[in-house]
PyMOL Python script that loads the backbone (N, CA, C, O; Angstrom):
from pymol import cmd

cmd.read_pdbstr("""\
ATOM      1  N   MET A   1     -27.224   3.772 120.473  1.00  0.00           N
ATOM      2  CA  MET A   1     -26.400   2.933 121.317  1.00  0.00           C
ATOM      3  C   MET A   1     -26.508   1.478 120.888  1.00  0.00           C
ATOM      4  O   MET A   1     -25.544   0.721 120.995  1.00  0.00           O
ATOM      5  N   GLY A   2     -27.681   1.088 120.402  1.00  0.00           N
ATOM      6  CA  GLY A   2     -27.872  -0.281 119.947  1.00  0.00           C
ATOM      7  C   GLY A   2     -27.008  -0.603 118.749  1.00  0.00           C
ATOM      8  O   GLY A   2     -26.549  -1.735 118.592  1.00  0.00           O
ATOM      9  N   LEU A   3     -26.781   0.398 117.895  1.00  0.00           N
ATOM     10  CA  LEU A   3     -25.926   0.196 116.728  1.00  0.00           C
ATOM     11  C   LEU A   3     -24.488  -0.071 117.143  1.00  0.00           C
ATOM     12  O   LEU A   3     -23.805  -0.894 116.534  1.00  0.00           O
ATOM     13  N   ALA A   4     -24.028   0.620 118.176  1.00  0.00           N
ATOM     14  CA  ALA A   4     -22.663   0.407 118.664  1.00  0.00           C
ATOM     15  C   ALA A   4     -22.498  -1.022 119.184  1.00  0.00           C
ATOM     16  O   ALA A   4     -21.493  -1.674 118.898  1.00  0.00           O
ATOM     17  N   TYR A   5     -23.476  -1.508 119.942  1.00  0.00           N
ATOM     18  CA  TYR A   5     -23.410  -2.883 120.438  1.00  0.00           C
ATOM     19  C   TYR A   5     -23.429  -3.884 119.283  1.00  0.00           C
ATOM     20  O   TYR A   5     -22.718  -4.889 119.304  1.00  0.00           O
ATOM     21  N   PHE A   6     -24.232  -3.600 118.303  1.00  0.00           N
ATOM     22  CA  PHE A   6     -24.305  -4.477 117.132  1.00  0.00           C
ATOM     23  C   PHE A   6     -22.959  -4.526 116.406  1.00  0.00           C
ATOM     24  O   PHE A   6     -22.494  -5.601 116.027  1.00  0.00           O
ATOM     25  N   LEU A   7     -22.341  -3.370 116.217  1.00  0.00           N
ATOM     26  CA  LEU A   7     -21.050  -3.334 115.536  1.00  0.00           C
ATOM     27  C   LEU A   7     -19.957  -4.041 116.335  1.00  0.00           C
ATOM     28  O   LEU A   7     -19.110  -4.723 115.758  1.00  0.00           O
ATOM     29  N   VAL A   8     -19.972  -3.883 117.653  1.00  0.00           N
ATOM     30  CA  VAL A   8     -19.000  -4.581 118.502  1.00  0.00           C
ATOM     31  C   VAL A   8     -19.222  -6.088 118.426  1.00  0.00           C
ATOM     32  O   VAL A   8     -18.262  -6.854 118.342  1.00  0.00           O
ATOM     33  N   ALA A   9     -20.475  -6.514 118.454  1.00  0.00           N
ATOM     34  CA  ALA A   9     -20.783  -7.945 118.345  1.00  0.00           C
ATOM     35  C   ALA A   9     -20.363  -8.489 116.979  1.00  0.00           C
ATOM     36  O   ALA A   9     -19.825  -9.592 116.885  1.00  0.00           O
ATOM     37  N   LEU A  10     -20.606  -7.728 115.943  1.00  0.00           N
ATOM     38  CA  LEU A  10     -20.207  -8.134 114.598  1.00  0.00           C
ATOM     39  C   LEU A  10     -18.694  -8.250 114.486  1.00  0.00           C
ATOM     40  O   LEU A  10     -18.184  -9.200 113.893  1.00  0.00           O
ATOM     41  N   PHE A  11     -17.983  -7.295 115.048  1.00  0.00           N
ATOM     42  CA  PHE A  11     -16.519  -7.334 115.042  1.00  0.00           C
ATOM     43  C   PHE A  11     -16.009  -8.528 115.843  1.00  0.00           C
ATOM     44  O   PHE A  11     -15.077  -9.209 115.415  1.00  0.00           O
ATOM     45  N   GLY A  12     -16.607  -8.784 116.990  1.00  0.00           N
ATOM     46  CA  GLY A  12     -16.223  -9.945 117.804  1.00  0.00           C
ATOM     47  C   GLY A  12     -16.476 -11.255 117.073  1.00  0.00           C
ATOM     48  O   GLY A  12     -15.667 -12.179 117.149  1.00  0.00           O
ATOM     49  N   ALA A  13     -17.592 -11.335 116.368  1.00  0.00           N
ATOM     50  CA  ALA A  13     -17.894 -12.540 115.591  1.00  0.00           C
ATOM     51  C   ALA A  13     -16.871 -12.725 114.469  1.00  0.00           C
ATOM     52  O   ALA A  13     -16.446 -13.847 114.194  1.00  0.00           O
ATOM     53  N   ALA A  14     -16.479 -11.632 113.825  1.00  0.00           N
ATOM     54  CA  ALA A  14     -15.475 -11.720 112.766  1.00  0.00           C
ATOM     55  C   ALA A  14     -14.145 -12.215 113.326  1.00  0.00           C
ATOM     56  O   ALA A  14     -13.465 -13.014 112.682  1.00  0.00           O
ATOM     57  N   ILE A  15     -13.768 -11.757 114.508  1.00  0.00           N
ATOM     58  CA  ILE A  15     -12.535 -12.221 115.137  1.00  0.00           C
ATOM     59  C   ILE A  15     -12.641 -13.708 115.475  1.00  0.00           C
ATOM     60  O   ILE A  15     -11.682 -14.456 115.285  1.00  0.00           O
ATOM     61  N   ALA A  16     -13.792 -14.138 115.972  1.00  0.00           N
ATOM     62  CA  ALA A  16     -13.983 -15.552 116.300  1.00  0.00           C
ATOM     63  C   ALA A  16     -13.887 -16.421 115.048  1.00  0.00           C
ATOM     64  O   ALA A  16     -13.249 -17.473 115.075  1.00  0.00           O
ATOM     65  N   VAL A  17     -14.506 -15.997 113.964  1.00  0.00           N
ATOM     66  CA  VAL A  17     -14.424 -16.759 112.714  1.00  0.00           C
ATOM     67  C   VAL A  17     -12.982 -16.813 112.219  1.00  0.00           C
ATOM     68  O   VAL A  17     -12.516 -17.855 111.759  1.00  0.00           O
ATOM     69  N   PHE A  18     -12.269 -15.672 112.316  1.00  0.00           N
ATOM     70  CA  PHE A  18     -10.866 -15.630 111.918  1.00  0.00           C
ATOM     71  C   PHE A  18     -10.044 -16.634 112.731  1.00  0.00           C
ATOM     72  O   PHE A  18      -9.221 -17.365 112.178  1.00  0.00           O
ATOM     73  N   ALA A  19     -10.273 -16.664 114.046  1.00  0.00           N
ATOM     74  CA  ALA A  19      -9.521 -17.565 114.915  1.00  0.00           C
ATOM     75  C   ALA A  19      -9.827 -19.028 114.601  1.00  0.00           C
ATOM     76  O   ALA A  19      -8.923 -19.863 114.631  1.00  0.00           O
ATOM     77  N   ILE A  20     -11.077 -19.349 114.304  1.00  0.00           N
ATOM     78  CA  ILE A  20     -11.458 -20.730 113.989  1.00  0.00           C
ATOM     79  C   ILE A  20     -10.850 -21.184 112.663  1.00  0.00           C
ATOM     80  O   ILE A  20     -10.403 -22.323 112.533  1.00  0.00           O
ATOM     81  N   GLN A  21     -10.838 -20.288 111.688  1.00  0.00           N
ATOM     82  CA  GLN A  21     -10.334 -20.657 110.368  1.00  0.00           C
ATOM     83  C   GLN A  21      -8.809 -20.701 110.298  1.00  0.00           C
ATOM     84  O   GLN A  21      -8.262 -21.322 109.387  1.00  0.00           O
ATOM     85  N   ASN A  22      -8.119 -20.069 111.220  1.00  0.00           N
ATOM     86  CA  ASN A  22      -6.657 -20.013 111.199  1.00  0.00           C
ATOM     87  C   ASN A  22      -6.082 -20.611 112.480  1.00  0.00           C
ATOM     88  O   ASN A  22      -5.311 -19.965 113.190  1.00  0.00           O
ATOM     89  N   ASN A  23      -6.463 -21.843 112.761  1.00  0.00           N
ATOM     90  CA  ASN A  23      -6.034 -22.474 114.013  1.00  0.00           C
ATOM     91  C   ASN A  23      -4.825 -23.391 113.843  1.00  0.00           C
ATOM     92  O   ASN A  23      -4.469 -24.102 114.783  1.00  0.00           O
ATOM     93  N   SER A  24      -4.193 -23.395 112.691  1.00  0.00           N
ATOM     94  CA  SER A  24      -3.016 -24.249 112.509  1.00  0.00           C
ATOM     95  C   SER A  24      -1.865 -23.740 113.371  1.00  0.00           C
ATOM     96  O   SER A  24      -1.744 -22.544 113.634  1.00  0.00           O
ATOM     97  N   THR A  25      -1.032 -24.669 113.799  1.00  0.00           N
ATOM     98  CA  THR A  25       0.083 -24.341 114.674  1.00  0.00           C
ATOM     99  C   THR A  25       1.290 -23.895 113.850  1.00  0.00           C
ATOM    100  O   THR A  25       1.635 -24.506 112.839  1.00  0.00           O
ATOM    101  N   VAL A  26       1.914 -22.824 114.305  1.00  0.00           N
ATOM    102  CA  VAL A  26       3.130 -22.329 113.665  1.00  0.00           C
ATOM    103  C   VAL A  26       4.215 -22.166 114.723  1.00  0.00           C
ATOM    104  O   VAL A  26       3.930 -22.006 115.909  1.00  0.00           O
ATOM    105  N   VAL A  27       5.470 -22.211 114.264  1.00  0.00           N
ATOM    106  CA  VAL A  27       6.605 -22.051 115.166  1.00  0.00           C
ATOM    107  C   VAL A  27       7.289 -20.740 114.817  1.00  0.00           C
ATOM    108  O   VAL A  27       7.621 -20.487 113.659  1.00  0.00           O
ATOM    109  N   ILE A  28       7.496 -19.914 115.826  1.00  0.00           N
ATOM    110  CA  ILE A  28       8.181 -18.638 115.679  1.00  0.00           C
ATOM    111  C   ILE A  28       9.498 -18.743 116.442  1.00  0.00           C
ATOM    112  O   ILE A  28       9.529 -19.141 117.607  1.00  0.00           O
ATOM    113  N   ARG A  29      10.573 -18.381 115.768  1.00  0.00           N
ATOM    114  CA  ARG A  29      11.893 -18.387 116.414  1.00  0.00           C
ATOM    115  C   ARG A  29      12.471 -16.990 116.368  1.00  0.00           C
ATOM    116  O   ARG A  29      12.424 -16.320 115.337  1.00  0.00           O
ATOM    117  N   PHE A  30      13.019 -16.554 117.495  1.00  0.00           N
ATOM    118  CA  PHE A  30      13.706 -15.270 117.573  1.00  0.00           C
ATOM    119  C   PHE A  30      14.861 -15.423 118.549  1.00  0.00           C
ATOM    120  O   PHE A  30      14.661 -15.638 119.744  1.00  0.00           O
ATOM    121  N   LEU A  31      16.076 -15.309 118.015  1.00  0.00           N
ATOM    122  CA  LEU A  31      17.299 -15.512 118.788  1.00  0.00           C
ATOM    123  C   LEU A  31      17.232 -16.880 119.479  1.00  0.00           C
ATOM    124  O   LEU A  31      17.191 -17.909 118.806  1.00  0.00           O
ATOM    125  N   ALA A  32      17.220 -16.897 120.802  1.00  0.00           N
ATOM    126  CA  ALA A  32      17.192 -18.174 121.517  1.00  0.00           C
ATOM    127  C   ALA A  32      15.775 -18.610 121.874  1.00  0.00           C
ATOM    128  O   ALA A  32      15.588 -19.696 122.425  1.00  0.00           O
ATOM    129  N   TRP A  33      14.785 -17.795 121.575  1.00  0.00           N
ATOM    130  CA  TRP A  33      13.407 -18.116 121.926  1.00  0.00           C
ATOM    131  C   TRP A  33      12.748 -18.924 120.837  1.00  0.00           C
ATOM    132  O   TRP A  33      13.064 -18.789 119.655  1.00  0.00           O
ATOM    133  N   ARG A  34      11.824 -19.768 121.258  1.00  0.00           N
ATOM    134  CA  ARG A  34      11.030 -20.564 120.321  1.00  0.00           C
ATOM    135  C   ARG A  34       9.613 -20.593 120.855  1.00  0.00           C
ATOM    136  O   ARG A  34       9.377 -20.972 122.002  1.00  0.00           O
ATOM    137  N   LEU A  35       8.669 -20.188 120.012  1.00  0.00           N
ATOM    138  CA  LEU A  35       7.274 -20.116 120.419  1.00  0.00           C
ATOM    139  C   LEU A  35       6.441 -20.909 119.430  1.00  0.00           C
ATOM    140  O   LEU A  35       6.534 -20.699 118.220  1.00  0.00           O
ATOM    141  N   GLU A  36       5.636 -21.811 119.938  1.00  0.00           N
ATOM    142  CA  GLU A  36       4.731 -22.596 119.106  1.00  0.00           C
ATOM    143  C   GLU A  36       3.312 -22.263 119.532  1.00  0.00           C
ATOM    144  O   GLU A  36       2.935 -22.472 120.685  1.00  0.00           O
ATOM    145  N   SER A  37       2.525 -21.742 118.593  1.00  0.00           N
ATOM    146  CA  SER A  37       1.179 -21.301 118.932  1.00  0.00           C
ATOM    147  C   SER A  37       0.303 -21.308 117.691  1.00  0.00           C
ATOM    148  O   SER A  37       0.783 -21.515 116.576  1.00  0.00           O
ATOM    149  N   ALA A  38      -0.979 -21.082 117.898  1.00  0.00           N
ATOM    150  CA  ALA A  38      -1.924 -21.001 116.777  1.00  0.00           C
ATOM    151  C   ALA A  38      -1.644 -19.735 115.969  1.00  0.00           C
ATOM    152  O   ALA A  38      -1.336 -18.681 116.526  1.00  0.00           O
ATOM    153  N   LEU A  39      -1.754 -19.856 114.668  1.00  0.00           N
ATOM    154  CA  LEU A  39      -1.508 -18.735 113.766  1.00  0.00           C
ATOM    155  C   LEU A  39      -2.407 -17.545 114.098  1.00  0.00           C
ATOM    156  O   LEU A  39      -1.944 -16.406 114.147  1.00  0.00           O
ATOM    157  N   SER A  40      -3.685 -17.812 114.325  1.00  0.00           N
ATOM    158  CA  SER A  40      -4.620 -16.716 114.610  1.00  0.00           C
ATOM    159  C   SER A  40      -4.244 -15.976 115.887  1.00  0.00           C
ATOM    160  O   SER A  40      -4.360 -14.753 115.953  1.00  0.00           O
ATOM    161  N   LEU A  41      -3.796 -16.708 116.895  1.00  0.00           N
ATOM    162  CA  LEU A  41      -3.400 -16.072 118.147  1.00  0.00           C
ATOM    163  C   LEU A  41      -2.201 -15.161 117.930  1.00  0.00           C
ATOM    164  O   LEU A  41      -2.168 -14.046 118.449  1.00  0.00           O
ATOM    165  N   LEU A  42      -1.222 -15.623 117.173  1.00  0.00           N
ATOM    166  CA  LEU A  42      -0.042 -14.808 116.917  1.00  0.00           C
ATOM    167  C   LEU A  42      -0.389 -13.558 116.106  1.00  0.00           C
ATOM    168  O   LEU A  42       0.147 -12.482 116.370  1.00  0.00           O
ATOM    169  N   ILE A  43      -1.271 -13.692 115.135  1.00  0.00           N
ATOM    170  CA  ILE A  43      -1.667 -12.532 114.336  1.00  0.00           C
ATOM    171  C   ILE A  43      -2.420 -11.529 115.209  1.00  0.00           C
ATOM    172  O   ILE A  43      -2.148 -10.330 115.153  1.00  0.00           O
ATOM    173  N   LEU A  44      -3.354 -12.010 116.005  1.00  0.00           N
ATOM    174  CA  LEU A  44      -4.122 -11.101 116.864  1.00  0.00           C
ATOM    175  C   LEU A  44      -3.235 -10.432 117.914  1.00  0.00           C
ATOM    176  O   LEU A  44      -3.433  -9.257 118.224  1.00  0.00           O
ATOM    177  N   LEU A  45      -2.270 -11.155 118.461  1.00  0.00           N
ATOM    178  CA  LEU A  45      -1.342 -10.548 119.415  1.00  0.00           C
ATOM    179  C   LEU A  45      -0.453  -9.509 118.732  1.00  0.00           C
ATOM    180  O   LEU A  45      -0.128  -8.483 119.330  1.00  0.00           O
ATOM    181  N   SER A  46      -0.063  -9.765 117.496  1.00  0.00           N
ATOM    182  CA  SER A  46       0.730  -8.789 116.743  1.00  0.00           C
ATOM    183  C   SER A  46      -0.068  -7.513 116.505  1.00  0.00           C
ATOM    184  O   SER A  46       0.460  -6.409 116.646  1.00  0.00           O
ATOM    185  N   VAL A  47      -1.332  -7.664 116.147  1.00  0.00           N
ATOM    186  CA  VAL A  47      -2.192  -6.494 115.948  1.00  0.00           C
ATOM    187  C   VAL A  47      -2.349  -5.731 117.262  1.00  0.00           C
ATOM    188  O   VAL A  47      -2.266  -4.503 117.280  1.00  0.00           O
ATOM    189  N   LEU A  48      -2.575  -6.448 118.351  1.00  0.00           N
ATOM    190  CA  LEU A  48      -2.717  -5.807 119.654  1.00  0.00           C
ATOM    191  C   LEU A  48      -1.444  -5.055 120.028  1.00  0.00           C
ATOM    192  O   LEU A  48      -1.518  -3.934 120.531  1.00  0.00           O
ATOM    193  N   LEU A  49      -0.290  -5.649 119.792  1.00  0.00           N
ATOM    194  CA  LEU A  49       0.974  -4.987 120.089  1.00  0.00           C
ATOM    195  C   LEU A  49       1.123  -3.717 119.248  1.00  0.00           C
ATOM    196  O   LEU A  49       1.597  -2.698 119.753  1.00  0.00           O
ATOM    197  N   GLY A  50       0.730  -3.764 117.989  1.00  0.00           N
ATOM    198  CA  GLY A  50       0.773  -2.581 117.135  1.00  0.00           C
ATOM    199  C   GLY A  50      -0.134  -1.479 117.643  1.00  0.00           C
ATOM    200  O   GLY A  50       0.238  -0.306 117.616  1.00  0.00           O
ATOM    201  N   VAL A  51      -1.319  -1.844 118.104  1.00  0.00           N
ATOM    202  CA  VAL A  51      -2.254  -0.856 118.651  1.00  0.00           C
ATOM    203  C   VAL A  51      -1.676  -0.212 119.914  1.00  0.00           C
ATOM    204  O   VAL A  51      -1.760   1.003 120.093  1.00  0.00           O
ATOM    205  N   VAL A  52      -1.092  -1.030 120.780  1.00  0.00           N
ATOM    206  CA  VAL A  52      -0.519  -0.507 122.026  1.00  0.00           C
ATOM    207  C   VAL A  52       0.647   0.439 121.729  1.00  0.00           C
ATOM    208  O   VAL A  52       0.734   1.519 122.312  1.00  0.00           O
ATOM    209  N   LEU A  53       1.540   0.036 120.825  1.00  0.00           N
ATOM    210  CA  LEU A  53       2.683   0.891 120.494  1.00  0.00           C
ATOM    211  C   LEU A  53       2.230   2.205 119.854  1.00  0.00           C
ATOM    212  O   LEU A  53       2.778   3.265 120.160  1.00  0.00           O
ATOM    213  N   THR A  54       1.253   2.142 118.984  1.00  0.00           N
ATOM    214  CA  THR A  54       0.733   3.349 118.353  1.00  0.00           C
ATOM    215  C   THR A  54       0.084   4.260 119.393  1.00  0.00           C
ATOM    216  O   THR A  54       0.259   5.477 119.345  1.00  0.00           O
ATOM    217  N   ALA A  55      -0.654   3.687 120.320  1.00  0.00           N
ATOM    218  CA  ALA A  55      -1.279   4.478 121.390  1.00  0.00           C
ATOM    219  C   ALA A  55      -0.217   5.140 122.261  1.00  0.00           C
ATOM    220  O   ALA A  55      -0.379   6.289 122.673  1.00  0.00           O
ATOM    221  N   MET A  56       0.861   4.425 122.541  1.00  0.00           N
ATOM    222  CA  MET A  56       1.932   4.995 123.352  1.00  0.00           C
ATOM    223  C   MET A  56       2.560   6.191 122.647  1.00  0.00           C
ATOM    224  O   MET A  56       2.852   7.203 123.284  1.00  0.00           O
ATOM    225  N   LEU A  57       2.766   6.082 121.350  1.00  0.00           N
ATOM    226  CA  LEU A  57       3.309   7.222 120.596  1.00  0.00           C
ATOM    227  C   LEU A  57       2.348   8.401 120.634  1.00  0.00           C
ATOM    228  O   LEU A  57       2.777   9.548 120.756  1.00  0.00           O
ATOM    229  N   GLY A  58       1.060   8.130 120.530  1.00  0.00           N
ATOM    230  CA  GLY A  58       0.061   9.191 120.612  1.00  0.00           C
ATOM    231  C   GLY A  58       0.039   9.852 121.972  1.00  0.00           C
ATOM    232  O   GLY A  58      -0.135  11.067 122.071  1.00  0.00           O
ATOM    233  N   ILE A  59       0.213   9.066 123.021  1.00  0.00           N
ATOM    234  CA  ILE A  59       0.224   9.609 124.377  1.00  0.00           C
ATOM    235  C   ILE A  59       1.436  10.516 124.574  1.00  0.00           C
ATOM    236  O   ILE A  59       1.328  11.583 125.177  1.00  0.00           O
ATOM    237  N   VAL A  60       2.590  10.088 124.064  1.00  0.00           N
ATOM    238  CA  VAL A  60       3.797  10.910 124.177  1.00  0.00           C
ATOM    239  C   VAL A  60       3.609  12.229 123.440  1.00  0.00           C
ATOM    240  O   VAL A  60       3.974  13.284 123.960  1.00  0.00           O
ATOM    241  N   ARG A  61       3.049  12.184 122.244  1.00  0.00           N
ATOM    242  CA  ARG A  61       2.807  13.407 121.472  1.00  0.00           C
ATOM    243  C   ARG A  61       1.817  14.314 122.207  1.00  0.00           C
ATOM    244  O   ARG A  61       2.015  15.526 122.278  1.00  0.00           O
ATOM    245  N   HIS A  62       0.761  13.723 122.748  1.00  0.00           N
ATOM    246  CA  HIS A  62      -0.236  14.486 123.504  1.00  0.00           C
ATOM    247  C   HIS A  62       0.409  15.157 124.712  1.00  0.00           C
ATOM    248  O   HIS A  62       0.134  16.324 124.991  1.00  0.00           O
ATOM    249  N   TRP A  63       1.256  14.440 125.423  1.00  0.00           N
ATOM    250  CA  TRP A  63       1.926  14.978 126.606  1.00  0.00           C
ATOM    251  C   TRP A  63       2.819  16.156 126.214  1.00  0.00           C
ATOM    252  O   TRP A  63       2.839  17.172 126.909  1.00  0.00           O
ATOM    253  N   ARG A  64       3.558  16.031 125.105  1.00  0.00           N
ATOM    254  CA  ARG A  64       4.423  17.124 124.658  1.00  0.00           C
ATOM    255  C   ARG A  64       3.602  18.357 124.276  1.00  0.00           C
ATOM    256  O   ARG A  64       3.978  19.481 124.609  1.00  0.00           O
ATOM    257  N   LEU A  65       2.488  18.151 123.582  1.00  0.00           N
ATOM    258  CA  LEU A  65       1.651  19.279 123.184  1.00  0.00           C
ATOM    259  C   LEU A  65       1.041  19.974 124.406  1.00  0.00           C
ATOM    260  O   LEU A  65       0.985  21.202 124.456  1.00  0.00           O
ATOM    261  N   ARG A  66       0.587  19.197 125.381  1.00  0.00           N
ATOM    262  CA  ARG A  66       0.029  19.800 126.602  1.00  0.00           C
ATOM    263  C   ARG A  66       1.095  20.578 127.357  1.00  0.00           C
ATOM    264  O   ARG A  66       0.810  21.640 127.911  1.00  0.00           O
ATOM    265  N   SER A  67       2.306  20.069 127.384  1.00  0.00           N
ATOM    266  CA  SER A  67       3.408  20.766 128.033  1.00  0.00           C
ATOM    267  C   SER A  67       3.686  22.089 127.330  1.00  0.00           C
ATOM    268  O   SER A  67       3.912  23.108 127.982  1.00  0.00           O
ATOM    269  N   ARG A  68       3.669  22.074 126.006  1.00  0.00           N
ATOM    270  CA  ARG A  68       3.896  23.301 125.230  1.00  0.00           C
ATOM    271  C   ARG A  68       2.766  24.302 125.467  1.00  0.00           C
ATOM    272  O   ARG A  68       3.017  25.502 125.579  1.00  0.00           O
ATOM    273  N   ILE A  69       1.534  23.823 125.542  1.00  0.00           N
ATOM    274  CA  ILE A  69       0.400  24.712 125.819  1.00  0.00           C
ATOM    275  C   ILE A  69       0.566  25.377 127.183  1.00  0.00           C
ATOM    276  O   ILE A  69       0.353  26.582 127.313  1.00  0.00           O
ATOM    277  N   ARG A  70       0.942  24.607 128.195  1.00  0.00           N
ATOM    278  CA  ARG A  70       1.146  25.174 129.532  1.00  0.00           C
ATOM    279  C   ARG A  70       2.246  26.233 129.503  1.00  0.00           C
ATOM    280  O   ARG A  70       2.120  27.292 130.118  1.00  0.00           O
ATOM    281  N   GLN A  71       3.320  25.933 128.784  1.00  0.00           N
ATOM    282  CA  GLN A  71       4.425  26.879 128.672  1.00  0.00           C
ATOM    283  C   GLN A  71       3.957  28.188 128.020  1.00  0.00           C
ATOM    284  O   GLN A  71       4.285  29.274 128.499  1.00  0.00           O
ATOM    285  N   LEU A  72       3.203  28.082 126.946  1.00  0.00           N
ATOM    286  CA  LEU A  72       2.713  29.281 126.257  1.00  0.00           C
ATOM    287  C   LEU A  72       1.694  30.046 127.101  1.00  0.00           C
ATOM    288  O   LEU A  72       1.681  31.276 127.077  1.00  0.00           O
ATOM    289  N   GLU A  73       0.840  29.341 127.847  1.00  0.00           N
ATOM    290  CA  GLU A  73      -0.117  30.011 128.731  1.00  0.00           C
ATOM    291  C   GLU A  73       0.602  30.777 129.831  1.00  0.00           C
ATOM    292  O   GLU A  73       0.207  31.893 130.168  1.00  0.00           O
ATOM    293  N   ASN A  74       1.657  30.188 130.394  1.00  0.00           N
ATOM    294  CA  ASN A  74       2.440  30.869 131.426  1.00  0.00           C
ATOM    295  C   ASN A  74       3.126  32.108 130.852  1.00  0.00           C
ATOM    296  O   ASN A  74       3.174  33.153 131.501  1.00  0.00           O
ATOM    297  N   GLU A  75       3.654  31.988 129.642  1.00  0.00           N
ATOM    298  CA  GLU A  75       4.302  33.128 129.005  1.00  0.00           C
ATOM    299  C   GLU A  75       3.287  34.236 128.719  1.00  0.00           C
ATOM    300  O   GLU A  75       3.580  35.415 128.922  1.00  0.00           O
ATOM    301  N   LEU A  76       2.105  33.861 128.253  1.00  0.00           N
ATOM    302  CA  LEU A  76       1.050  34.844 127.987  1.00  0.00           C
ATOM    303  C   LEU A  76       0.630  35.556 129.272  1.00  0.00           C
ATOM    304  O   LEU A  76       0.443  36.773 129.274  1.00  0.00           O
ATOM    305  N   ALA A  77       0.484  34.809 130.353  1.00  0.00           N
ATOM    306  CA  ALA A  77       0.117  35.409 131.639  1.00  0.00           C
ATOM    307  C   ALA A  77       1.210  36.365 132.112  1.00  0.00           C
ATOM    308  O   ALA A  77       0.910  37.428 132.656  1.00  0.00           O
ATOM    309  N   ARG A  78       2.467  35.997 131.909  1.00  0.00           N
ATOM    310  CA  ARG A  78       3.579  36.861 132.316  1.00  0.00           C
ATOM    311  C   ARG A  78       3.585  38.154 131.507  1.00  0.00           C
ATOM    312  O   ARG A  78       3.784  39.233 132.064  1.00  0.00           O
ATOM    313  N   VAL A  79       3.369  38.050 130.198  1.00  0.00           N
ATOM    314  CA  VAL A  79       3.345  39.234 129.336  1.00  0.00           C
ATOM    315  C   VAL A  79       2.156  40.114 129.681  1.00  0.00           C
ATOM    316  O   VAL A  79       2.281  41.338 129.719  1.00  0.00           O
ATOM    317  N   ALA A  80       1.003  39.504 129.934  1.00  0.00           N
ATOM    318  CA  ALA A  80      -0.191  40.278 130.285  1.00  0.00           C
ATOM    319  C   ALA A  80      -0.005  40.995 131.617  1.00  0.00           C
ATOM    320  O   ALA A  80      -0.489  42.113 131.794  1.00  0.00           O
ATOM    321  N   ALA A  81       0.687  40.362 132.546  1.00  0.00           N
ATOM    322  CA  ALA A  81       0.899  40.977 133.855  1.00  0.00           C
ATOM    323  C   ALA A  81       1.888  42.134 133.767  1.00  0.00           C
ATOM    324  O   ALA A  81       1.779  43.089 134.537  1.00  0.00           O
ATOM    325  N   SER A  82       2.844  42.074 132.854  1.00  0.00           N
ATOM    326  CA  SER A  82       3.851  43.129 132.744  1.00  0.00           C
ATOM    327  C   SER A  82       3.424  44.258 131.818  1.00  0.00           C
ATOM    328  O   SER A  82       4.083  45.297 131.783  1.00  0.00           O
ATOM    329  N   ALA A  83       2.340  44.084 131.066  1.00  0.00           N
ATOM    330  CA  ALA A  83       1.862  45.125 130.151  1.00  0.00           C
ATOM    331  C   ALA A  83       1.207  46.238 130.956  1.00  0.00           C
ATOM    332  O   ALA A  83       0.509  45.972 131.934  1.00  0.00           O
ATOM    333  N   PRO A  84       1.431  47.494 130.546  1.00  0.00           N
ATOM    334  CA  PRO A  84       0.792  48.605 131.271  1.00  0.00           C
ATOM    335  C   PRO A  84      -0.724  48.567 131.092  1.00  0.00           C
ATOM    336  O   PRO A  84      -1.234  48.294 130.005  1.00  0.00           O
ATOM    337  N   GLN A  85      -1.410  48.841 132.164  1.00  0.00           N
ATOM    338  CA  GLN A  85      -2.865  48.828 132.142  1.00  0.00           C
ATOM    339  C   GLN A  85      -3.369  50.222 131.778  1.00  0.00           C
ATOM    340  O   GLN A  85      -2.958  51.210 132.387  1.00  0.00           O
ATOM    341  N   SER A  86      -4.238  50.302 130.810  1.00  0.00           N
ATOM    342  CA  SER A  86      -4.820  51.589 130.440  1.00  0.00           C
ATOM    343  C   SER A  86      -6.080  51.786 131.259  1.00  0.00           C
ATOM    344  O   SER A  86      -6.992  50.960 131.222  1.00  0.00           O
ATOM    345  N   VAL A  87      -6.128  52.878 131.996  1.00  0.00           N
ATOM    346  CA  VAL A  87      -7.247  53.140 132.893  1.00  0.00           C
ATOM    347  C   VAL A  87      -8.128  54.221 132.281  1.00  0.00           C
ATOM    348  O   VAL A  87      -7.640  55.286 131.903  1.00  0.00           O
ATOM    349  N   GLY A  88      -9.407  53.950 132.187  1.00  0.00           N
ATOM    350  CA  GLY A  88     -10.360  54.943 131.756  1.00  0.00           C
ATOM    351  C   GLY A  88     -10.418  55.148 130.247  1.00  0.00           C
ATOM    352  O   GLY A  88     -11.142  56.029 129.784  1.00  0.00           O
ATOM    353  N   HIS A  89      -9.713  54.398 129.500  1.00  0.00           N
ATOM    354  CA  HIS A  89      -9.757  54.537 128.038  1.00  0.00           C
ATOM    355  C   HIS A  89     -10.601  53.423 127.461  1.00  0.00           C
ATOM    356  O   HIS A  89     -10.467  52.252 127.817  1.00  0.00           O
ATOM    357  N   GLU A  90     -11.463  53.823 126.568  1.00  0.00           N
ATOM    358  CA  GLU A  90     -12.284  52.820 125.892  1.00  0.00           C
ATOM    359  C   GLU A  90     -11.649  52.498 124.554  1.00  0.00           C
ATOM    360  O   GLU A  90     -11.032  53.368 123.939  1.00  0.00           O
ATOM    361  N   PRO A  91     -11.789  51.266 124.091  1.00  0.00           N
ATOM    362  CA  PRO A  91     -11.186  50.929 122.795  1.00  0.00           C
ATOM    363  C   PRO A  91     -11.904  51.639 121.660  1.00  0.00           C
ATOM    364  O   PRO A  91     -13.113  51.865 121.716  1.00  0.00           O
ATOM    365  N   HIS A  92     -11.147  51.984 120.637  1.00  0.00           N
ATOM    366  CA  HIS A  92     -11.693  52.639 119.454  1.00  0.00           C
ATOM    367  C   HIS A  92     -11.880  51.607 118.366  1.00  0.00           C
ATOM    368  O   HIS A  92     -10.938  50.898 118.012  1.00  0.00           O
ATOM    369  N   PHE A  93     -13.078  51.516 117.834  1.00  0.00           N
ATOM    370  CA  PHE A  93     -13.369  50.554 116.766  1.00  0.00           C
ATOM    371  C   PHE A  93     -13.582  51.264 115.483  1.00  0.00           C
ATOM    372  O   PHE A  93     -13.839  50.629 114.461  1.00  0.00           O
TER     373      PHE A  93
END
""", "prot")
cmd.dss("prot")
cmd.show_as("cartoon", "prot")
cmd.util.cbc("prot")
cmd.orient("prot")
């Protein structure tokens, strides 16, 4: 557990150094919007937005797979319920 804390602290320190070294102001224009901010902040926000969008795609895929699993489990239960039950017969191996 101590290694995990160390790695998180190291990653946080790297982000802090990145932010300090890239503090120049840049202007971003998109259509009618104009944003003036530190370069490091814009880069970190872009990375965060990419992580969020990727996570959302993963969640959608996970939801679809779980839905398909439920559908197949229901179908399996239906087939098992409609199959004739063999009484008193032991399986032959």
